[in-house]
C-alpha positions as CSV (number, residue, x, y, z in Angstrom):
1,M,99.0,82.4,-55.6
2,S,97.8,81.4,-52.2
3,L,96.4,84.1,-49.9
4,Y,98.2,82.4,-47.1
5,E,101.6,82.1,-48.7
6,T,103.5,83.4,-45.6
7,D,101.4,81.7,-43.0
8,T,101.6,78.2,-41.5
9,I,98.8,76.8,-39.4
10,A,98.4,73.7,-37.2
11,A,95.6,72.0,-35.3
12,I,94.6,68.7,-33.8
13,A,92.7,66.8,-36.6
14,T,91.2,64.0,-34.5
15,P,88.3,64.2,-32.1
16,P,89.0,64.9,-28.4
17,G,89.1,62.1,-25.9
18,D,91.0,58.8,-25.6
19,G,92.0,57.0,-28.8
20,G,94.7,54.8,-30.3
21,V,96.0,57.5,-32.6
22,G,95.9,61.3,-32.6
23,I,96.9,63.5,-35.5
24,I,98.4,67.0,-35.6
25,R,98.0,68.6,-39.0
26,I,100.4,71.3,-40.2
27,S,100.0,73.3,-43.5
28,G,101.9,76.1,-45.0
29,P,105.3,77.4,-46.3
30,E,107.2,76.8,-43.0
31,V,106.1,73.2,-42.7
32,W,109.5,71.7,-43.4
33,S,111.4,73.9,-40.9
34,I,108.8,73.2,-38.2
35,A,108.7,69.5,-38.8
36,D,112.5,69.2,-38.7
37,Q,112.5,71.0,-35.4
38,V,109.7,68.9,-33.9
39,F,110.2,65.4,-35.3
40,T,113.3,63.2,-35.5
41,A,113.1,60.1,-37.6
42,M,114.7,56.9,-36.4
43,D,116.7,56.7,-39.6
44,R,118.0,60.3,-39.1
45,I,116.7,61.5,-42.5
46,P,115.0,64.9,-42.0
47,V,111.3,65.2,-42.8
48,S,112.1,68.0,-45.3
49,R,114.2,65.7,-47.4
50,R,111.6,62.9,-47.8
51,D,109.4,62.2,-50.8
52,H,105.7,63.0,-51.1
53,G,103.3,60.3,-49.8
54,T,105.9,58.7,-47.5
55,F,105.9,58.0,-43.7
56,A,108.7,58.3,-41.2
57,Y,108.8,56.6,-37.8
58,G,110.4,58.6,-35.1
59,R,110.1,60.8,-32.0
60,V,108.5,64.1,-31.2
61,L,111.0,66.2,-29.2
62,D,110.6,69.4,-27.1
63,E,112.9,72.3,-27.4
64,A,115.4,70.7,-25.0
65,G,115.5,67.5,-27.0
66,E,113.4,65.5,-24.6
67,E,111.0,63.0,-26.0
68,I,107.3,64.0,-25.9
69,D,105.9,61.0,-27.9
70,T,106.7,58.5,-30.6
71,G,104.8,58.1,-33.8
72,L,104.7,58.7,-37.5
73,A,105.1,61.7,-39.8
74,L,103.2,61.7,-43.1
75,I,104.7,63.9,-45.8
76,M,102.5,65.6,-48.4
77,R,104.1,68.0,-50.8
78,A,102.2,70.8,-52.7
79,P,100.0,70.7,-54.7
80,K,99.2,67.0,-53.9
81,S,97.7,67.7,-50.5
82,Y,94.3,68.5,-49.1
83,T,95.2,72.2,-48.9
84,C,97.4,72.3,-52.1
85,E,100.2,73.4,-49.7
86,D,103.0,71.5,-48.2
87,V,101.5,69.5,-45.3
88,V,102.9,67.3,-42.6
89,E,100.7,65.2,-40.3
90,I,102.3,64.0,-37.0
91,Q,100.5,60.9,-35.7
92,G,101.0,60.2,-32.1
93,H,99.2,58.3,-29.4
94,G,95.6,59.4,-28.9
95,G,94.6,61.3,-25.8
96,A,94.0,64.9,-24.8
97,V,97.2,65.5,-22.9
98,G,99.6,64.0,-25.5
99,M,97.9,65.8,-28.4
100,R,98.0,69.2,-26.6
101,R,101.8,68.7,-25.8
102,I,102.6,68.0,-29.5
103,L,100.4,70.9,-30.7
104,R,102.1,73.3,-28.2
105,R,105.5,72.2,-29.5
106,V,104.4,72.8,-33.1
107,L,103.1,76.2,-32.3
108,D,106.3,77.1,-30.4
109,A,108.3,76.1,-33.5
110,G,106.5,78.7,-35.6
111,A,103.0,77.7,-36.6
112,R,99.9,79.4,-35.5
113,M,96.6,77.8,-34.4
114,A,94.3,77.2,-37.3
115,E,90.8,78.8,-37.3
116,P,87.7,76.6,-37.6
117,G,87.6,75.1,-41.1
118,E,90.8,76.9,-42.2
119,F,92.3,73.8,-43.8
120,T,89.3,73.4,-46.0
121,K,89.1,77.1,-46.6
122,R,92.7,77.0,-48.0
123,A,91.7,74.0,-50.1
124,F,89.0,76.3,-51.6
125,L,91.1,79.4,-52.0
126,N,93.9,77.3,-53.6
127,G,91.5,75.9,-56.2
128,R,91.4,72.3,-55.0
129,I,87.6,72.3,-54.3
130,D,84.7,74.7,-54.7
131,L,82.3,75.8,-52.0
132,L,79.8,73.1,-52.8
133,Q,82.4,70.4,-52.3
134,A,83.6,72.1,-49.1
135,E,80.0,72.0,-47.8
136,G,79.8,68.4,-48.8
137,I,82.8,67.7,-46.5
138,F,80.9,69.4,-43.6
139,D,77.8,67.4,-44.4
140,M,79.8,64.1,-44.4
141,I,81.3,64.9,-41.0
142,R,77.8,65.6,-39.6
143,A,75.9,62.9,-41.4
144,R,73.5,61.0,-39.1
145,S,72.3,58.4,-41.6
146,D,73.7,56.2,-44.4
147,R,71.6,58.1,-46.9
148,A,72.9,61.5,-45.7
149,A,76.5,60.2,-45.9
150,S,75.9,59.0,-49.5
151,A,74.4,62.3,-50.5
152,A,77.4,64.2,-48.9
153,L,79.9,61.9,-50.7
154,E,78.3,62.8,-54.1
155,Q,78.6,66.4,-53.3
156,M,82.2,66.0,-52.2
157,E,82.9,64.3,-55.6
158,G,81.5,67.3,-57.5
159,R,78.3,66.0,-58.9
160,L,76.2,68.8,-57.5
161,S,78.8,71.3,-58.6
162,R,78.6,70.0,-62.2
163,R,74.8,70.6,-62.2
164,F,75.3,74.2,-61.0
165,D,78.1,74.8,-63.4
166,A,75.8,73.6,-66.3
167,I,73.1,76.1,-65.3
168,Y,75.7,78.9,-64.8
169,D,77.3,78.2,-68.2
170,A,73.9,78.2,-69.9
171,F,72.9,81.5,-68.5
172,L,76.3,82.9,-69.3
173,E,75.9,81.9,-72.9
174,V,72.5,83.5,-73.0
175,A,73.9,86.7,-71.6
176,A,76.8,86.7,-74.0
177,N,74.5,86.1,-77.0
178,L,72.2,88.9,-75.9
179,E,75.0,91.3,-75.6
180,T,76.4,90.3,-78.9
181,T,73.1,91.2,-80.6
182,L,73.5,94.8,-79.4
183,D,76.3,95.3,-81.9
184,F,74.1,94.5,-84.9
185,V,71.5,96.5,-86.7
186,E,68.1,94.8,-86.3
187,D,67.9,93.9,-90.0
188,E,71.3,92.1,-89.9
189,L,70.3,89.5,-87.2
190,P,69.1,86.1,-88.3
191,D,65.4,85.5,-87.6
192,D,66.0,82.6,-85.3
193,V,68.6,84.2,-83.0
194,F,66.2,85.3,-80.2
195,A,64.2,82.1,-80.5
196,G,67.3,80.1,-79.9
197,I,68.1,82.2,-76.8
198,A,64.6,81.7,-75.4
199,Q,64.8,78.0,-76.0
200,L,68.1,77.7,-74.1
201,M,66.7,79.7,-71.2
202,D,63.6,77.5,-71.0
203,R,65.7,74.3,-70.9
204,T,67.9,75.9,-68.2
205,F,64.8,76.8,-66.1
206,R,63.9,73.1,-66.1
207,D,67.3,72.2,-64.8
208,L,67.1,74.9,-62.2
209,D,63.6,73.8,-61.0
210,A,64.9,70.2,-60.7
211,L,67.6,71.4,-58.3
212,L,65.1,73.4,-56.3
213,D,63.0,70.3,-56.0
214,T,65.8,68.5,-54.0
215,W,65.6,71.1,-51.1
216,D,63.0,69.2,-49.0
217,E,65.1,66.1,-49.1
218,G,68.2,68.1,-48.3
219,R,66.5,69.7,-45.3
220,L,65.5,66.3,-43.9
221,L,68.9,64.7,-44.4
222,R,70.9,67.6,-43.0
223,E,68.6,68.9,-40.2
224,G,66.6,65.8,-39.5
225,A,63.0,66.0,-38.2
226,R,61.5,66.6,-34.8
227,V,58.8,64.1,-34.0
228,V,56.7,64.6,-30.9
229,I,54.4,62.0,-29.3
230,L,51.3,63.5,-27.8
231,G,48.2,62.2,-26.1
232,R,46.4,61.9,-22.8
233,P,47.9,60.0,-19.8
234,N,48.1,56.2,-20.2
235,A,47.5,56.3,-24.0
236,G,50.8,54.5,-24.5
237,K,53.2,57.3,-25.4
238,S,56.2,55.9,-23.4
239,T,55.5,52.4,-24.7
240,L,55.6,53.8,-28.3
241,L,58.9,55.6,-27.6
242,N,60.5,52.4,-26.2
243,T,59.1,50.3,-29.1
244,L,60.5,52.6,-31.8
245,L,63.9,52.8,-30.1
246,G,64.1,49.1,-29.4
247,F,65.1,49.5,-25.7
248,E,63.5,50.7,-22.4
249,R,64.2,54.5,-22.5
250,A,61.1,55.7,-20.8
251,I,59.4,54.4,-17.6
252,V,56.2,52.7,-18.4
253,S,53.6,52.5,-15.7
254,S,49.8,52.1,-15.3
255,T,49.9,55.1,-13.0
256,A,48.7,58.2,-14.9
257,G,51.1,61.1,-15.1
258,T,54.3,59.0,-14.8
259,T,56.0,61.2,-17.5
260,R,56.3,64.7,-16.2
261,D,59.0,66.1,-18.5
262,T,60.0,65.5,-22.1
263,I,62.4,62.7,-23.1
264,E,64.3,63.0,-26.4
265,E,66.2,60.3,-28.3
266,G,67.7,59.9,-31.8
267,F,66.2,57.5,-34.3
268,V,66.7,56.9,-38.1
269,L,63.6,56.2,-40.3
270,D,64.1,55.6,-44.0
271,G,67.4,57.4,-43.9
272,I,65.9,60.4,-42.1
273,P,67.5,61.3,-38.8
274,L,64.8,62.0,-36.2
275,R,64.5,63.4,-32.7
276,I,61.7,61.5,-31.0
277,I,60.2,63.4,-28.1
278,D,58.0,61.7,-25.5
279,T,55.9,64.2,-23.5
280,A,53.7,64.5,-20.5
281,G,50.1,63.3,-20.8
282,L,47.8,66.1,-21.9
283,R,45.0,66.8,-19.3
284,I,43.7,69.4,-17.0
285,T,45.7,69.3,-13.7
286,D,46.3,71.3,-10.5
287,C,49.8,69.9,-10.1
288,E,52.3,72.7,-11.0
289,I,55.0,70.2,-12.0
290,E,52.7,68.3,-14.3
291,A,51.2,71.5,-15.7
292,E,54.7,72.6,-16.7
293,G,55.3,69.3,-18.4
294,I,52.0,69.7,-20.3
295,R,53.0,73.2,-21.3
296,R,56.3,71.9,-22.7
297,A,54.5,69.1,-24.5
298,E,52.2,71.6,-26.3
299,A,55.2,73.8,-27.2
300,H,57.0,70.8,-28.7
301,G,53.8,70.0,-30.6
302,Q,53.7,73.4,-32.3
303,E,57.4,73.2,-33.3
304,A,57.6,69.6,-34.4
305,H,57.8,68.5,-38.1
306,L,55.5,65.6,-37.2
307,A,53.1,64.9,-34.3
308,I,52.0,61.4,-33.4
309,Y,48.8,61.7,-31.4
310,L,47.9,58.5,-29.4
311,V,44.4,57.7,-28.4
312,D,43.3,55.0,-26.0
313,A,40.8,53.3,-28.4
314,S,39.6,50.8,-25.8
315,V,37.4,53.5,-24.2
316,P,35.0,56.1,-25.7
317,L,36.8,59.2,-27.1
318,H,37.5,61.7,-24.3
319,E,36.4,65.3,-25.0
320,E,39.9,66.6,-24.4
321,D,41.2,64.2,-27.2
322,R,38.4,65.3,-29.5
323,A,39.2,69.0,-29.0
324,R,43.0,68.5,-29.6
325,L,42.5,66.2,-32.6
326,Q,40.4,68.8,-34.4
327,K,43.3,71.2,-34.1
328,L,45.9,68.8,-35.6
329,D,47.4,69.7,-39.0
330,P,46.6,66.6,-41.2
331,D,49.7,67.2,-43.3
332,R,52.1,66.9,-40.3
333,S,50.4,64.4,-38.0
334,V,49.5,60.7,-37.5
335,V,46.8,59.6,-35.2
336,V,47.4,56.2,-33.5
337,L,44.4,54.3,-32.1
338,N,46.1,52.2,-29.5
339,K,44.9,49.2,-27.4
340,V,42.6,47.9,-30.2
341,D,43.3,44.4,-28.9
342,Q,40.8,45.4,-26.1
343,G,38.2,46.5,-28.6
344,C,38.0,49.7,-30.7
345,R,35.4,52.1,-29.3
346,V,36.6,55.1,-31.4
347,L,35.3,55.8,-34.8
348,R,37.9,56.4,-37.5
349,D,35.5,58.4,-39.7
350,E,35.5,61.2,-37.1
351,W,38.6,62.6,-38.8
352,P,38.3,61.7,-42.5
353,S,41.3,63.7,-43.5
354,A,43.6,62.3,-40.8
355,N,46.3,59.7,-41.3
356,I,45.1,57.0,-38.9
357,V,46.9,53.8,-37.7
358,E,45.4,51.1,-35.5
359,S,47.8,49.4,-33.1
360,S,48.3,47.4,-30.0
361,L,51.7,48.6,-28.8
362,I,51.8,46.2,-25.9
363,R,51.6,43.3,-28.4
364,G,53.7,45.0,-31.0
365,S,51.1,45.3,-33.7
366,G,50.7,48.3,-36.0
367,I,54.3,49.4,-35.6
368,E,55.3,48.9,-39.2
369,E,52.1,50.6,-40.4
370,L,53.0,53.5,-38.1
371,K,56.5,53.8,-39.5
372,R,55.2,53.9,-43.1
373,A,52.7,56.6,-42.1
374,M,55.4,58.6,-40.4
375,A,57.7,58.3,-43.5
376,E,54.9,59.3,-45.9
377,Q,54.2,62.5,-43.9
378,L,57.9,63.4,-43.5
379,E,58.8,62.7,-47.1
380,R,56.2,65.1,-48.6
381,G,58.0,66.9,-51.4
382,A,61.1,64.6,-51.1
383,D,61.9,61.6,-53.1
384,L,63.6,59.4,-50.5
385,Q,62.8,56.2,-52.4
386,A,65.2,57.2,-55.2
387,P,68.9,56.2,-54.9
388,P,70.9,58.6,-52.7
389,H,72.0,61.7,-54.5
390,A,73.5,65.1,-53.8
391,V,70.8,67.7,-52.7
392,I,70.8,71.4,-52.1
393,S,70.9,73.1,-48.7
394,E,69.0,76.2,-47.4
395,R,71.9,78.4,-48.5
396,H,71.8,77.0,-52.0
397,R,68.0,77.3,-52.2
398,Q,68.0,81.0,-51.2
399,L,70.5,81.8,-53.9
400,L,68.7,79.7,-56.5
401,V,65.4,81.4,-55.8
402,Q,67.0,84.8,-56.3
403,A,68.8,83.7,-59.5
404,H,65.5,82.2,-60.7
405,R,63.6,85.4,-60.1
406,E,66.3,87.5,-62.0
407,A,66.4,85.1,-64.9
408,R,62.6,85.0,-65.1
409,Q,62.6,88.7,-65.3
410,A,65.0,88.5,-68.2
411,R,62.9,86.0,-69.9
412,T,59.8,88.3,-69.5
413,F,61.7,91.1,-71.2
414,L,62.5,88.9,-74.1
415,D,58.8,88.0,-74.5
416,Q,57.7,91.6,-74.5
417,N,60.0,93.3,-77.0
418,V,63.3,91.5,-77.4
419,E,65.1,94.2,-79.5
420,E,64.3,97.0,-77.1
421,N,64.7,95.1,-73.9
422,A,67.9,93.1,-74.7
423,V,70.0,95.4,-72.4
424,L,67.6,95.1,-69.5
425,A,67.4,91.3,-69.9
426,S,71.2,91.1,-70.0
427,E,71.5,93.1,-66.7
428,H,69.0,90.7,-65.0
429,L,71.0,87.7,-66.3
430,R,74.2,89.1,-64.9
431,T,72.6,89.5,-61.5
432,A,71.3,85.9,-61.7
433,L,74.9,84.8,-62.5
434,E,76.1,86.7,-59.4
435,Y,73.8,84.6,-57.3
436,L,74.6,81.3,-59.0
437,G,78.3,82.1,-58.6
438,Q,78.0,82.4,-54.9
439,V,76.8,78.8,-54.7
440,T,80.0,77.3,-56.0
441,G,82.4,80.1,-55.1
442,R,82.9,81.6,-58.6
443,V,81.8,84.8,-56.8
444,Y,82.6,85.2,-53.1
445,H,83.3,87.7,-50.4
446,E,84.9,87.3,-47.0
447,E,81.7,87.3,-45.1
448,L,80.4,84.4,-47.2
449,L,83.5,82.3,-46.5
450,D,83.4,83.1,-42.8
451,S,79.8,82.0,-42.5
452,I,80.5,78.7,-44.2
453,F,83.9,77.7,-42.7
454,S,83.2,78.9,-39.2
455,R,80.8,76.0,-38.8
456,F,83.7,73.5,-39.3
457,C,85.8,72.0,-36.6
458,I,89.2,73.5,-36.1
459,G,91.2,70.5,-37.4
460,K,89.3,70.5,-40.7
């Protein structure tokens, strides 16, 4: 039985702004009454009497019978709808004013305004999808690269859910087998019972570890990476930003200190959504405005996933560059020796552990090598060369880590003295199952649902 059996909700399901079509989605037990009040088909057959999966062309009317808009009504009968409830979608002409007028009419007819993500929440509570699939829908909406969209689609289709379900079912079987042994006298148990339990646990740990290994890739695909471009004035930072983007975003000038503030733009590299940040040239200055820009550049450098440090290689290395380069983390930085077409007067072996690329940005050389170096640094711990696949999020990782810890404790008890510790091992396994159940929604509480669905847009 639906938790919302007496409640009907409505919301605009299309993005704000001008558009050819806008959609008002209505879901719940009073859909037919509301739809018949609001929408009159040209053939005079009421919406409530139409078959599932059919459209009707007609007019949206206000309470006085005056026309608000013309459009279509799509009929979806329970349980063959997104929410597993009766659903009607009214499709009118796109535009903020027209959509608000239709929505207001629907609300006046008896619906209430949907909360963020409430349609998807109902789909979960009514058993149409699990929490992993719901989060896949959210990831699809927010995907910023083809690879992220492909991974989200796999999650929506339930492939990640099946992997979690297999782990859950395996630990459930182990827990059940352990509890069964408590009913037997020790001498009555076959010799290989506990060995079989241990083997099943070890196989399941391998599956669990494989899921945990997808977290780095999931973090990159969902959150993207912040990449900051650092260096002294006139090293070529703005030229690099423009070259990566493929258009003139930043002003390039031979005058030192042209860039005073940070400039941010989006960029996709090997399926990873990036925020590229161009910064003020790093140097000692008495100018308050430039000094503030430098402070911001240093702050971005500390927070970034990757720092690209540009050096003017056509002149001897400046002491300020030397000091800053020594502080770079070699695991999250790339050093670019720029202007090598004018001769390279900087020795590469000064930073043997650094990832170094030589380039002439003005001539376009070294760009592909730099992109490869950037990808290698960003992809540490992530297999982005493999075909796109569903990957875990931070929420999943935290629950998996806790489940892993509890299950490992159970495994330790089995190694120590299985007969005496079977009860303790079972308790730890039950706790591990609680954590795993929260991933897919086998176990949930209202706070968990609120934290997940509150991130959705209202019409979804």
